[in-house]
C-alpha positions, 0 to 999 in steps of 0.5 A, spaced: 500 500 500 502 506 498 504 511 503 502 518 503 509 520 502 509 516 496 503 519 493 504 526 495 512 526 495 512 529 502 512 526 509 507 528 514 509 534 517 508 536 525 505 543 527 504 546 533 499 550 530 495 549 523 499 552 517 497 558 515 495 557 508 495 550 507 493 547 500 488 543 498 489 536 500 495 537 504 495 533 511 499 534 517 499 533 524 497 538 530 501 536 536 498 541 540 491 538 538 494 531 538 490 529 531 491 529 524 488 534 520 487 536 512 485 542 508 479 541 503 475 546 499 468 547 502 462 546 498 457 550 502 458 555 508 459 552 515 461 553 522 467 549 525 469 549 532 475 553 534 479 554 541 475 556 547 476 563 550 480 563 557 474 566 560 466 565 558 463 572 557 457 576 553 456 583 551 464 583 549 467 587 543 472 584 538 477 586 532 481 582 527 481 576 522 479 569 523 486 566 525 488 573 528 483 576 532 482 580 539 477 579 544 476 585 549 471 587 555 464 584 556 460 582 562 458 579 567 461 583 571 464 588 567 471 587 565 477 590 561 480 583 560 483 582 553 485 575 549 488 574 542 486 568 538 491 565 533 487 560 529 487 555 534 487 558 541 486 564 546 492 567 550 491 573 555 494 579 554 494 586 557 487 589 560 484 595 557 484 601 562 477 601 563 472 595 564 466 595 560 461 591 556 456 593 550 461 598 546 464 598 539 470 595 537 474 595 530 481 594 527 486 588 527 489 584 532 495 589 532 491 595 531 484 596 534 480 601 538 474 600 543 469 606 544 463 607 548 460 602 553 457 601 560 456 600 566 449 603 566 451 608 572 456 610 567 455 610 560 462 611 556 464 616 551 471 613 553 475 610 547 482 606 547 487 604 542 491 598 542 498 597 539 499 590 539 501 590 546 497 595 551 491 599 551 492 607 551 486 612 552 485 617 546 480 622 545 473 621 547 467 620 543 462 627 542 456 622 545 456 617 550 453 611 548 452 603 550 448 597 548 452 594 543 454 600 539 455 599 531 462 599 529 467 599 523 474 600 522 480 597 518 485 599 524 486 604 530 487 610 525 480 610 522 473 608 525 466 609 525 461 609 531 454 608 530 447 607 534 447 604 541 442 609 545 443 614 540 442 615 532 449 619 532 454 617 527 462 619 529 468 618 525 475 617 528 481 620 524 486 617 529 486 623 533 479 625 534 472 624 533 467 628 528 460 627 528 457 625 521 450 624 518 446 620 523 443 613 522 436 613 519 433 609 524 436 609 531 437 603 535 441 599 540 443 592 540 445 592 533 451 589 529 456 593 525 461 591 520 465 594 514 470 600 514 470 608 515 468 609 508 463 603 507 460 600 513 453 596 514 449 596 521 443 591 521 438 588 526 437 591 533 431 594 537 429 601 539 424 598 544 420 592 542 419 589 537 426 587 535 428 589 528 431 587 521 433 593 518 439 594 514 443 601 513 449 602 508 454 607 509 458 610 503 462 614 507 457 620 507 450 618 509 446 612 510 441 608 506 436 603 507 437 597 504 435 589 504 432 587 511 435 581 514 430 575 513 430 574 521 429 580 525 434 580 531 438 584 536 444 582 540 447 579 534 454 578 531 457 580 525 463 580 520 465 583 514 470 588 511 465 592 506 458 594 505 457 589 499 458 583 503 457 581 510 455 575 515 450 576 521 449 570 526 446 569 532 442 574 536 435 574 540 428 575 538 421 572 539 421 567 541 428 565 544 436 565 542 438 564 535 443 560 531 441 563 524 446 565 520 445 570 514 450 572 508 449 579 505 451 580 497 450 588 497 443 587 495 439 582 500 440 577 505 440 569 504 439 564 510 445 559 510 448 554 515 446 555 522 451 556 528 452 550 532 450 553 538 444 558 539 446 564 543 446 572 543 450 577 546 456 574 542 461 578 537 464 577 531 470 579 526 473 577 520 470 577 513 463 574 510 467 568 507 472 567 513 468 569 519 469 568 527 464 568 532 465 568 540 463 569 547 455 570 548 450 567 552 447 560 550 443 560 557 449 561 561 456 565 559 459 562 553 467 561 552 465 558 545 469 560 538 466 558 532 469 559 525 465 560 519 468 558 512 464 560 506 463 556 500 469 555 496 473 557 502 479 552 504 477 549 510 481 545 515 478 538 517 480 533 523 481 526 522 477 522 527 478 515 528 473 510 532 
């Protein structure tokens, strides 16, 4: 019987972490997970289980990509704890200066922003910048807000904060916040994704009932576009532009949701559900390679799930019985 080396021409390699860019059909051994893995092309979008966070938490904020994410803040209780994800496991790093939950977060694992948030007795206008090692206080928002502010941004020098307990939108230029055009419909507990010139805000509520509204930002103003198929609040989102996004989880009558929807620039399409229904989670990454983490599935969750869209290269684990 031919060996893998005879077929492929190479020996099976050992990795502490999965390789960053495996080719289709590549086989390796992950000596952290103690398992054989291989890469495959996904026929349909699906969620895979990732490494759990060190601390179960909901109403948290996040930034980064599927294989290089940053988690910060959350409750209960309100915390400044920060963790980074390498595609396999989470590592605790330096805390924020001010503990908070239900604020906005955007950027990358090495260049991120957090802004707004609560506790309710002290709704936050505070902002902090992450340089890959530590958090530094920067200029405050003009309008304090909380309850899952929508957010978008490519790094810690540009960001868009919108919604929450206000319909006010503010733009960050690396030094200060400037008020720009408001959302058409103010709401809180919404999700946001994109960058400062091309963002989306979706879902949320301004009081019962929850909403399916989606608004698209073109760098100047907001325009209502196609609604979500399922109205929800306290949901997660991923995406790096206003023509593609992923919405997942959340809460709406009658309960927590696992529903996942993809946006193509015009409309939302229902796709494969999260493995675990939950609300109060957050998301990072793109519409084809997203990450969902934390939340509440009946109790605080440390779960991480990795989204791989159709046509994506996915990692699968070989199991034996």
